[in-house]
C-alpha positions in Angstrom: 6.4 23.1 6.5 6.2 19.3 6.1 4.8 19.5 2.6 7.4 22.1 1.6 9.9 19.3 1.6 7.9 17.6 -1.1 8.3 20.5 -3.6 11.2 19.8 -6.0 13.6 22.6 -6.6 12.2 25.1 -9.1 8.7 23.6 -9.0 5.5 25.3 -7.9 3.7 22.2 -6.5 4.5 19.2 -4.4 4.9 15.8 -6.0 1.9 13.7 -4.8 3.9 10.4 -4.3 6.6 12.3 -2.3 3.9 14.1 -0.3 2.2 10.8 0.5 5.4 9.2 1.7 6.4 12.2 3.8 2.9 12.4 5.4 2.8 8.7 6.0 6.3 8.7 7.6 5.3 11.6 9.8 2.1 9.9 10.8 4.0 6.6 11.6 6.6 8.5 13.7 3.9 10.4 15.6 1.9 7.2 16.1 4.9 5.4 17.5 5.9 8.2 19.9 2.3 8.7 21.1 1.8 5.0 21.7 5.0 4.7 23.7 4.3 7.8 25.7 0.7 6.9 26.6 1.0 3.1 27.0 4.6 2.5 27.8 7.3 0.6 26.0 5.8 -2.9 25.9 2.3 -2.0 24.6 3.9 0.8 22.4 6.2 -1.8 20.8 3.3 -4.1 20.1 1.3 -1.3 18.5 4.3 -0.2 16.6 4.8 -3.8 15.2 1.3 -3.8 13.9 1.9 -0.4 12.2 5.3 -1.2 10.9 4.2 -4.5 9.5 1.6 -2.6 7.4 4.4 -0.3 6.2 6.6 -3.3 5.3 3.9 -5.0 3.4 3.1 -1.8 1.5 6.8 -1.6 0.6 6.8 -5.3 -0.5 3.8 -4.6 -2.8 5.5 -1.5 -4.2 8.7 -3.4 -4.9 6.8 -6.2 -6.6 4.7 -3.9 -8.7 7.7 -1.8 -9.8 9.7 -4.9 -10.7 6.7 -6.4 -12.6 5.4 -3.3 -14.5 8.4 -0.9 -14.5 11.5 -3.1 -14.6 13.7 -0.3 -15.8 13.2 1.8 -12.7 16.6 2.5 -11.1 17.2 1.0 -7.7 17.9 4.4 -6.1 14.5 5.7 -7.3 12.8 2.6 -6.0 14.6 3.0 -2.6 13.5 6.6 -2.4 9.9 5.7 -2.9 9.7 3.2 0.0 7.9 4.0 3.3 10.0 4.0 6.5 10.0 0.4 7.8 10.1 -1.0 11.3 13.2 -3.0 11.2 11.8 -6.5 11.2 13.4 -7.1 7.8 17.1 -6.3 7.8 18.4 -3.5 5.6 20.6 -6.1 3.7 17.4 -8.0 2.8 15.7 -4.8 1.6 18.7 -4.1 -0.5 18.6 -7.5 -2.1 14.9 -7.2 -2.8 15.4 -3.8 -4.4 18.4 -5.1 -6.4 16.4 -8.1 -7.7 16.6 -8.0 -11.5 12.8 -8.7 -12.1 9.6 -9.6 -10.3 10.2 -13.4 -10.4 13.6 -13.0 -8.7 12.0 -10.7 -6.1 9.4 -13.3 -5.4 12.0 -16.0 -5.0 13.8 -13.8 -2.4 10.5 -13.0 -0.7 9.9 -16.7 -0.3 13.0 -16.9 1.9 11.9 -14.0 4.1 10.4 -14.0 7.6 6.9 -13.9 6.0 7.3 -17.4 4.5 5.5 -19.1 7.4 2.4 -17.1 6.8 1.7 -17.8 3.2 2.4 -20.6 0.8 4.3 -20.5 -2.5 1.1 -20.2 -4.6 -0.2 -17.1 -2.7 2.2 -14.7 -4.4 0.0 -14.3 -7.5 -1.8 -11.3 -6.0 0.8 -9.6 -3.9 -1.8 -7.5 -2.0 -3.8 -10.6 -1.2 -0.6 -12.2 0.3 0.1 -9.0 2.3 -3.4 -9.0 3.6 -3.2 -12.6 4.6 0.0 -11.8 6.6 -1.8 -8.9 8.3 -4.8 -11.2 9.1 -2.6 -13.8 10.7 -0.5 -11.3 12.7 -3.5 -9.5 14.0 -5.5 -12.6 14.8 -2.5 -13.7 16.9 -2.5 -10.4 18.7 -6.2 -10.5 19.3 -6.0 -14.0 20.8 -2.9 -13.4 23.0 -3.1 -9.7 23.8 -2.9 -8.8 27.4 -3.6 -5.1 26.9 -6.8 -3.4 25.6 -5.0 -1.1 23.1 -3.3 -4.0 21.3 -6.5 -6.1 21.3 -8.5 -3.1 20.0 -6.0 -2.3 17.2 -5.9 -5.9 16.2 -9.7 -6.1 16.2 -10.0 -3.0 14.0 -7.5 -4.3 11.5 -9.3 -7.6 11.4 -12.6 -5.7 10.9 -11.1 -3.8 8.0 -10.0 -7.1 6.4 -13.5 -8.5 7.0 -15.0 -5.6 5.2 -12.7 -6.3 2.3 -14.0 -9.9 2.3 -17.6 -8.7 2.3 -16.8 -6.3 -0.6 -15.2 -9.2 -2.5 -18.3 -11.4 -2.0 -20.7 -8.6 -3.0 -18.7 -7.8 -6.2 -18.4 -11.6 -6.9 -22.2 -12.0 -6.7 -22.8 -8.8 -8.7 -20.5 -10.1 -11.6 -21.7 -13.7 -11.4 -18.4 -15.1 -10.3 -18.6 -18.8 -9.2 -18.6 -19.2 -5.4 -15.5 -21.3 -5.6 -13.6 -18.5 -7.2 -14.9 -16.0 -4.7 -13.7 -18.2 -1.8 -10.2 -18.2 -3.2 -10.1 -14.5 -3.0 -11.2 -14.2 0.6 -8.6 -13.2 3.1 -8.1 -16.0 5.6 
């Protein structure tokens, strides 16, 4: 039933991007409800913040990539392709980001967002790197100050995922004879 919503009228198969968004939205909603039901409001809210930050950063990356590589994409189409967000970023800000005329204007608006304290102005070159740095700092903060095991464990697992990315970056850098200074610049810290 959930995937039937992803089949456009008159088509035989579901559109993969629409199916991905639909399934991710259902997973996020289920995760939030389950976390709040099992752990209560306070812990559930903290777990939801970790999950929703991930969604927001995926949306930021999508907007940037669309503005950079597909600048003629209509705003309505871009809006429809975003994942559901957690509400940390106001809807008005999302609308401004989506309405930005190009990638450079979007980056300028992003520099004035709540994420500005996590990364410097030079870190927007690789938008996924910037997003992973934000996730790193957020989860490191949760790991240090968490009072509940589910929050600490979720933060730890996210940091482990980012550490595996760092190890992969190092291995690939060594494999392709990239200077160590360049590899260090790509590590998520």
